[in-house]
C-alpha positions, -999 to +999 in steps of 0.1 A: +474+212+231+463+180+248+498+164+242+515+194+257+493+192+288+501+154+292+539+162+290+535+189+316+516+166+339+542+139+334+571+162+342+552+174+373+549+138+385+586+131+378+597+161+397+575+154+427+587+117+427+623+128+426+619+153+454+600+127+476+623+098+468+656+117+471+649+129+506+630+100+519+651+079+543+622+058+556+623+020+558+598-007+560+605-038+582+588-071+575+591-097+604+590-133+591+601-153+622+628-162+626+638-137+598+636-099+594+636-081+562+643-043+559+636-025+527+634+012+519+601+029+517+607+038+481+613+002+471+583-010+491+561+016+473+574+005+439+569-032+447+534-025+459+525-006+428+539-033+405+521-060+424+488-041+422+492-036+385+501-072+379+472-085+400+448-062+382+458-074+347+458-110+358+423-107+371+412-091+338+429-119+318+411-145+340+378-127+335+383-126+298+391-162+297+360-171+317+339-149+294+348-167+262+317-190+263+294-161+267+310-142+239+308-172+217+270-174+224+267-137+218+285-141+185+263-170+174+233-150+185+244-120+165+250-141+134+215-156+137+200-121+142+217-108+111+205-138+091+169-132+103+171-095+093+186-105+059+158-131+053+131-105+061+147-080+038+149-107+011+111-115+016+101-079+013+123-074-018+111-106-035+074-096-026+077-062-042+094-077-073+067-102-078+088-133-069+062-147-045+076-182-040+110-168-030+093-142-007+074-170+011+105-191+014+126-162+028+099-154+054+097-190+065+135-190+068+133-161+091+107-179+111+130-210+113+159-189+124+138-173+151+127-207+163+162-219+166+171-188+187+142-197+210+154-233+214+188-219+224+171-203+254+177-169+241+150-143+234+151-111+214+132-080+227+112-078+194+106-116+189+068-112+188+068-084+162+093-103+141+071-133+140+041-113+130+060-096+102+074-129+089+040-145+090+024-116+072+051-116+045+047-153+040+009-150+040+011-122+014+033-142-009+011-172-006-020-151-012-006-139-044-002-176-054-038-183-045-028-209-020-054-200+006-049-229+030-012-220+036-021-183+036-048-189+063-023-209+083+002-181+085-026-156+090-039-174+120-003-176+134+000-138+130-033-132+147-022-154+176+010-136+180-008-102+177-027-111+209+004-106+230+007-074+249+040-063+234+025-066+199-003-041+202+009-018+175+010-047+150-026-059+157-041-032+135-020-041+106-029-078+108-066-069+108-063-046+078-044-072+060-071-098+068-098-074+055-080-068+022-076-105+016-112-112+024-122-085-002-099-101-028-118-133-020-151-115-026-161-121+011-173-087+021-190-100+053-157-114+066-139-081+056-165-061+076-160-083+106-122-076+106-128-039+102-153-038+130-128-054+153-104-025+148-101+003+175-120+035+168-088+054+159-076+027+135-110+023+118-110+060+108-076+058+090-075+062+053-065+026+047-094+012+068-118+036+052-108+025+016-114-012+027-147-003+043-158+015+011-150-015-010-168-039+014-199-017+015-200-015-023-195-053-025-225-060-002-247-033-017-248-010+014-251+023-005-256+044+026-225+031+044-205+035+012-217+071+008-208+080+045-173+063+039-169+082+007-176+115+024-148+107+050-124+097+022-130+129+004-125+149+037-092+131+043-082+139+006-081+102-004-103+112-033-101+144-052-130+168-051-141+158-086-138+122-079-155+125-045-184+143-060-188+118-089-187+089-064-212+106-040-236+112-070-236+076-081-241+064-045-268+088-038-286+077-069-283+041-059-296+049-024-327+066-039-333+038-064-333+013-035-364+031-021-397+017-030-423+040-014-425+077-005-415+070+031-383+053+021-376+080-004-380+107+022-357+087+046-330+083+018-334+120+009-328+131+045-297+109+047-281+130+019-260+161+026-271+195+013-244+195-013-255+160-025-291+171-026-282+200-049-266+176-075-289+178-105-289+141-112-297+132-076-325+158-072-340+148-105-339+110-097-354+116-063-383+138-075-390+114-105-392+084-083-414+102-057-439+110-085-437+075-098-447+062-064-475+087-061-458+108-036-464+145-027-459+167-058-452+197-037-423+179-020-410+168-054-410+204-067-393+215-035-365+189-041-358+202-076-361+239-067-322+243-063-318+226-097-343+250-112-326+280-097-292+269-110-307+263-145-323+297-147-292+314-136-271+297-162-286+275-188-252+261-199-248+247-163-271+218-173-272+197-204-303+196-227-311+161-214-312+174-178-333+204-187-358+182-205-360+158-176-366+187-152-393+200-174-411+166-175-408+163-138-425+196-132-451+188-159-460+156-141-461+173-108-485+199-122-507+172-137-515+155-104-550+158-093-540+172-059-515+198-071-517+228-093-490+254-102-490+279-073-483+316-078-446+312-070-440+285-095-461+303-121-439+334-115-407+313-117-417+297-150-429+330-165-398+348-155-375+321-168-395+319-201-392+357-207-356+357-198-348+329-224-374+333-252-354+311-275-351+282-251-376+255-263-378+236-229-388+268-210-413+276-237-428+242-235-430+242-198-446+276-198-472+262-222-479+233-200-484+255-169-508+277-190-527+246-200-530+235-164-544+270-154-569+270-183-551+297-203-557+280-236-547+307-260-514+315-242-506+279-239-510+273-276-488+303-284-461+290-260-462+255-274-460+267-310-429+289-301-412+259-285-416+239-317-394+264-335-363+257-313-369+223-299-342+197-306-354+169-284-377+145-305-397+133-276-403+168-263-414+179-299-439+149-299-453+159-265-457+195-277-477+183-308-498+161-285-505+191-262-516+212-293-538+184-303-555+184-269-559+222-271-575+218-306-599+192-292-607+216-263-618+242-288-634+215-310-612+221-340-611+186-355-589+196-385-562+211-363-563+182-338-559+157-367-529+177-381-513+178-346-517+141-342-501+135-375-471+156-367-468+138-333-469+104-351-440+114-373-416+116-342 
C-alpha cells in the first residue's frame, strides 16, 4: 500500500511539472557586465535545484570528514567501556566460582581501564559506581585469600568513592560489606560501628539485621540479639520454629546474666508475653529468682502460665519439665515468708484429682499438705506418688518427706526405713 501511494505521488509531481514547464515561457536574465545571459525559467529552476543538492551533500561530506577524529575517540571509548564491563563480569564470575585470584585481577583490570579513560579526559556517567563495584569485588576476592592489607586498601578506596553525591545508593552496600568482613575477622565492635553508620531504613533491612544479630551474639549482648531475632522472625528471615528456638535460648541467656532480683525483674520485663510463656524460660526465671532469695509469690506468678498449660495437657511438657516445675513450686512454698494460698491449694488439688496416676502432681500435692500441716493426707499423697514415679531424684525426695513425717509423729522405725529407701536412690 505504501509503494502504491509513493507511485501515485510521483505521478502527480510529474504531471504538475509537465503542465507547469510546458506552458511556462518565462526567462531569467543574468547581467554580468559587459555580458548578458538569458536562460529559461525551467532551466534556471533545474540548475538551482541541482546546485542546492550538490552543495548540501558537499557540506555533509565535509562535516563527516571533520568528524572522523571524534568518531575515532568515540570508538576507542566504546572499546574501553566494553573491556571494563567484560572485566567486571569476569570478576563476578570468578568470584562466584571460587577463583579468587582471578577475580581480584579482573577487578583491578577494570580499575586500570577506567583510569585510562579518565586520563584521556573522558568521563562516564557511572564512573563512581563502577569504581566502587570494582573495589568491592577486588576486596571480596582478597578477603577470601586472607590478605587483609590489600583488602583494606580496596575497601578504603570504596569508602572514599562512596562519599560522592552520585554514589549514595552504593554507600549502604559498602557499609554492609565492611560489617560482614569485620564479623569474619571476629571484630564485633567494628562491625557494630559500620552498622550504626547506616541510615535508619538500611539498618532495618534483613541483611543488616542478620549482621547485627551475629555481632550481638559475638559480643554477648543477649538483649540486643533477642530484639534483632524478633525483627528477623517478623521479616520471615527465620521460620516460626527457628525463631522461637532462638528466642528461647537468648531469653535464657538474658535471665542467666542477672545476678539479683532487681536484674531478674528487669530481664523478665524485657521479654515479650509469648517468650514469657515458654516453659524453659519461665522455669529458669523462677528458679533463679528463688536462688537469689527473691519474692516467692512473684516466682509462682511467672510459672502460672506453664502450670495452666501442663494441667490442660500433660503431654505438652516433658517429664523433666514437670519435675522441675514441681521443685520450683515446692521451694517457693518452703520459704519462710510464703505459704500456699487458697488459689494455689485449689489448683494443686484440682490437678491431682484430675490426674491421679501422675506421680509429679501426687508428690506436689503431698508437699503442699505438709506445708499446711495436713500430715495424714500428705503421707497418703507421697505414698501414692511412689507407685508411679520414674524420676529417681523425685523418688528420693518423696522418701525423705515420708521420713520427715515419720519423725513428726515420732515413728523411729518408719523414719529409719524411709531414710534407707532414700539412700538407695
